[in-house]
C-alpha positions in Angstrom: 94.6 100.7 108.3 96.9 97.9 107.2 99.7 99.3 109.4 97.3 99.3 112.4 96.1 95.7 111.6 99.7 94.4 111.4 100.7 96.1 114.6 97.6 94.8 116.4 98.3 91.2 115.3 101.9 91.4 116.3 101.0 92.6 119.8 98.0 90.3 120.3 99.0 87.1 118.6 102.8 87.3 119.0 103.2 89.0 122.3 105.2 92.0 121.2 105.0 95.2 123.2 103.3 98.1 121.5 106.4 100.0 120.5 108.1 96.9 119.1 104.9 95.9 117.3 104.7 99.4 115.6 108.3 99.2 114.6 108.0 95.7 113.1 104.7 96.6 111.5 106.4 99.5 109.6 109.1 97.1 108.3 106.5 94.5 107.3 104.3 97.0 105.5 107.3 98.4 103.7 108.3 95.0 102.4 104.7 94.3 101.4 104.6 97.5 99.4 108.0 96.8 97.7 106.7 93.3 96.7 103.3 94.5 95.4 103.4 93.9 91.6 100.7 96.6 91.2 103.1 99.3 92.5 106.2 98.2 90.6 107.2 100.2 87.5 107.5 98.6 84.1 110.9 96.9 84.1 112.6 97.8 80.8 115.7 95.8 81.6 115.0 92.5 83.4 118.7 92.1 84.2 118.7 95.2 86.5 116.9 95.7 89.8 114.1 98.2 89.4 114.6 99.5 92.9 118.3 100.3 92.9 119.2 99.8 89.2 122.0 97.4 90.1 122.8 94.4 87.9 120.9 91.4 89.2 123.2 88.8 88.0 122.2 85.1 88.2 120.2 85.2 91.5 119.5 88.7 92.9 121.0 92.1 93.3 123.2 92.8 96.2 121.2 95.7 97.6 118.8 95.2 100.5 115.7 96.1 98.5 
């Protein structure tokens, strides 16, 4: 339902064609799920990214997660 809602808003409010709206909705939904604290595992080492396990360093990891 969330995917359909995002795609609908992109098409209706932002003028995207249906194919582009669905593609962008998938990306947006993926980002929302990756950023949802309820779905994140317990992070045992806060100096490592829990998505790719790379060292985070001072600011952020270098992966595109």
